[in-house]
N, C-alpha and C positions, 0 to 999 in steps of 0.2 A: 865405279865411277866410268863415265864416257871419257876416255883419255886419248891423247894423241896416238893415232894409228893403233888403237886397241879396241878390242870388243870385250866389254867386262859383263855382258849380258844386258838386261834392261838398264838404262842409265837414267837416273832420276835426278834432275837438277831442280830448281827451285823459284819467294817474294819478301817481307820485312819484320824486323823485331825491335822491340822497345827495351833497352837495357837499363838496369837499376844501378848496378855496380859491378866492378870486376876486382877480384882478389887473386893475386898470384904469388907463389911462394916457390922457393928452389929447394930441390931434394935431390939426394943420390940415388939414381936409379940405376939398377944392374941390367946390362944388355949382353946379349950374346954377341961376341965378335971373334972371327976367325975360330980358333980352337980353344979359346980361353974366355973367361967372363971378365970384362973390363968395367970399371964404374965411371959413369959420366955425370955430369950435372946439367940437367935440362929443366926449364921453368915448367912448373905444374902448378895446378890450383883450380879455380873455378870462375865462371862467369854467372851472372844472375839474369835471367830473362823474364819477360812478362807475357802471360797467356791472357789475351783480352777477353773479358766478360761479354756475353750476349752477342758474338760476332766472330770475325775471322781474324787470326794472327798469322804471320808468315815469318817462322823462326829459323835461324841458323844455329846449328848445334854448337858451333865456334870453338869447340875443343876436340882434340882427338882423344882416344883412349891412350893409356901409357903404352909406349912401344914394347913389343914382345921380344924384339931382337934387333940388333944392328951389327954391322961389319962390312966386309969387303966381298964382292962377287969373285969367285974363283974360276967359274966357267959359264959359258952361255951356249945353248943349242936349241934352236927353235924356241918352244915355250919353256924349256928347262933352265933354271938358273941355279948353278951349283954355289953352295955356301957351306961353311964348316960347321961342325957341331950339332947337326940335325939329329931329331929323334923321329923316327917314322911316324906319320899320321898326326903330328902334333898341330898342324895347320889345315886339317881336313875341313870341308864343308859341313854344315849343320843343317838340321831340318827346321824350315820356317814355312808355314802356309801350306804344308804337305809336299814341299820340294825342297831339294838340297840348295842351299845358298852359301855364298863365300862368307867365312868367318873372319877372314885375315885378308890383307892386301900388303903388297910391297912397294915401297916408293924408292926411286933412285934420288939419292941426296948428295950426289957428287958436287962438291963446291965449284960453281962457275962452268958446270957441265952444260951442253946444249940442251940436254933432256933432264936437267935437274928439276925435280917436282912431278916427273911422270910416274903414274902408278899403274899397277894391275892387280886384279883379284888373284887369289891363290886357290887352286882347285884342290890340291894335295901336295903331299911330300913324302920323300923317302929319307933314308939315311944320308943321302947326297945332294939331292935336288928338291927345290920347290917347283911345282907345275903350275903355270900361270894360264890365265884365260885366253892368251893370243901369244903368237911368236914375238920374240923381242930382239932378234939378231939386228944389230946395228943401232938399237935404241939403248938397251941396257948392255954394258960392255965389261969384260974382265977387268978387274981393279976398281970398278965403281964402288962407292959407298952406297949402302942401302939401310932402310929401316923396314921392319915388319910391323904392322899395327893391327890390333883387333878392330873390327868394325864398331862403330857406334849402331845401337839397335833400338828397337822400341823398348826393350828391357832395360838397356843402360841409360837411356835419355829419360823415360818416363817411369822407370821402376818395374820390376817383373811382376809385382802385385799392385801396381798403380798406387804405391805407397806415398809417392810425392804429391798425389791428389791434384795433378795438372789438369786432368780432364774428369768429366763426370762418367762413371761407368753405369751400365744398365744391361738388360737382357738382350736387346737388339740395337743394331746401328741406327735404327730410326729414333730410338730413345737416347741413347748415349751420344756424347761428344764424338765427333769424327776427326781423324787424322788422314791426310792425303799427302802423296808424293807425286811429283811430275814425271812423266816419261816422254822425253823430247822426240823419240822415235816414232811413237804413235800419236804424238800431241794430244795425250790425254792424261788425266789424273788417274793414279793407281790407289785404289781404296774403295770404300772407307775401311780404315783400321779403327777399332774400338775396343775398349776394355770391357769384356762381359763380366758383370759382377754378381751373376745369378746362375744357376744351373751349372753348365760347364764353364768354369771361371777361368779367365786369362784373356791375353790379346788375341783378337780375332781380326780376320780381314776377308778379302774376296773368295779365299777358299772355303769359307763356311764358319758357322757359329760354333763349331766343335773342334776346329783345327787351330792348333796353336800357332801364332804368328809372331811371338815374342822376339825371335832371332832375326826378323826382317832387318836387313842392313840398312842404315841410314848414312850415305855418304857424306864425307866432311865438306864437300862443295855443293851439297844438296840442301834445299830448303824444306822445311816441314810445314804444311798448311794445317792449322787447327781450327775446327768449326766448334765454337762453345755455343750450346743451345739454351742454357738455363736463363729465363727471363730475369730472375731475381738474383743471378750470379754475381760475383765479384772478380776483379783481376786476380790471378794467381801468379806470384812471383816464385820462381824455381830456379835452382842452381844446376849447372852442368859441370861436372867435375872431371878433370882429365889433364892432358898435356897440352902446352901451347904449341900450335902448329908453326913450325920453323921452316925457313927457306921458302923459295917460290913454289907455286902449284901450277901445273898444266892441266888445263880442262878443254874439252872439245865442244865446238858449237857447230851443230849440223847446218848444212846448206838450206837455204830458203827456196822460193820466197815465202815470206809469211810464217816462219818457224819462231816459235817461242821457247826460250831457254831461261831457267831460273838458277842463278849462281849465287851461292851463299858467301858472305864475308866470313871467312874461316879463321881469321885473325883475332887474337884477344886484344884488339885495339880499334879505334875508329879509323876510318880510311876517307880518302878524298877522291872525288871522281877522277881528278887528274893523276892521282897516284896509282891508278888500277892497271895502267897500261892497256886500257881497253881499246884506245885508237892508236894504230902504229903507223898508218899511211900505207899499210900492205894489207890487201884483203885476205890473204893467207895466214895473218897473225892477228887480226882485229877487225872491229866493226867497220861498217861502210859509212864514210862521211859523205856530206852533200850540202848544198846550200840551204835546204830546208827541212824540218823535222818530217814532212810528208815523204821526202825522197831518201833521207838517211835512215840507217838503223836507229831504233829508239831503245831507250832505257828507262825503266819505271822502277819506283820503290812504292811500297805499301805504308799508308798512314793508318795505324789501327785505331787512332781516335775518330777520324772522320770515315773509316771504313772505305777509302778510296785510294786508288793509285795516285802518286805524284809524279808528275812528268808531262810530255816526254822530255828526257834529256837526249841530246844528239850532239855529234861532232860536226860543226860547220867548217867545211873544208875549202870554202870559197868565200870571198868578200871579207867579212869580219870573222877571222878564223879562230876556232877555239871551242871548247865545250859550252853548250847553250842549254837552257831549260825554260822552265815556265816564266822566267823574269824577262824573257825576250832574246831576240836573235842577235843582240849586240852585247849582252850582258854575260860576262865570264861566269861560268858555273864550275871551272875546274877545281876551285878550292871549297866547294860545298862539302861539308863533312857529314859522314854517315856513320852511326854509332856501331858498336859491337853488335853483332847478330843481324845486321842488315842483309836483306836478300834482294839481288838485282834481277829485275825481269828484263830480258833482252828480246826485242822483236827483230829478228834477222830477216832482212828483205832480199838479200842477193842470193845466188845459187852456190856461192863458194863457201864450203865449210872452212872453219879456221881452228887452229890450236892456240889457245889464249894462255899465255904465260902470265900469271897473276904474281906481281913481285912480293917478296917478303916485306913486311911492314916494320921489321925491327932492325 
């Protein structure tokens, strides 16, 4: 994930999903904490998403994987974070698309902390430290709470053998359904990824038709673009199983002008435009507001039925102040509700990058 003051490698952010249902259950999950294993109860379960037939869908995975560990930070030095109870190499990178990619990330979950919700990819670990993708001095601190999560991947969301049948597999990307993710640094889609169902079978991507891409990480605040090609196809409903994302999340929006970012609703609940904390009045922490949509930063969502963007939404900071949208410059859009799985496309028009703190929705 492209995070506040962090480089996590290529950062892919996201557009929209239609949700059929959500099911949540509570379960006792064992986590690593300090030098012992404690038991906590966090909400886990599933959400159901729809992959639209004969067109494009923009889906948010919406659930994390079950956390692998949690506890307290015991030391910090540059990109090293000391935690107790580690086994060497348990959080190493894995191979995907012919290169090593992060399999785990650490999130600072300190309640009411200034950086609560910031996260970093993990490169490796030894018996004392996890080694992160960037220095974290002054960001993650001794005594902070943390969780370590496995990344969602093509394998975990779509099935390592495409067994959920969300997309149509074939021998080439030209024939198969395609999956893309967005790289805000290059302002380009990354992909296509597809499931090769003939010959060298498995998930494939830009590295070639024989290189396994199944471990490609799909970040929790990242949207997934699916292009379904079958003329006679039908919508596919599928479940994403995992843990509910608790607490706020910090994500980074690079500076413009004219930069697009796609940020997923990572909460297992609907959200309102006004509840996203996307406009704060400070260009270092939120979108730029102005009197018209032509001047302000724009927000769009995807309508899979019409295969069109809905918007622009923008924050009117002069005259009739507040969130506005397609209904007009005087109609309040702050209470507009977006379902689980919605992905927000942000057109950032100013040069100032900002760290967006997305509030917890529970």
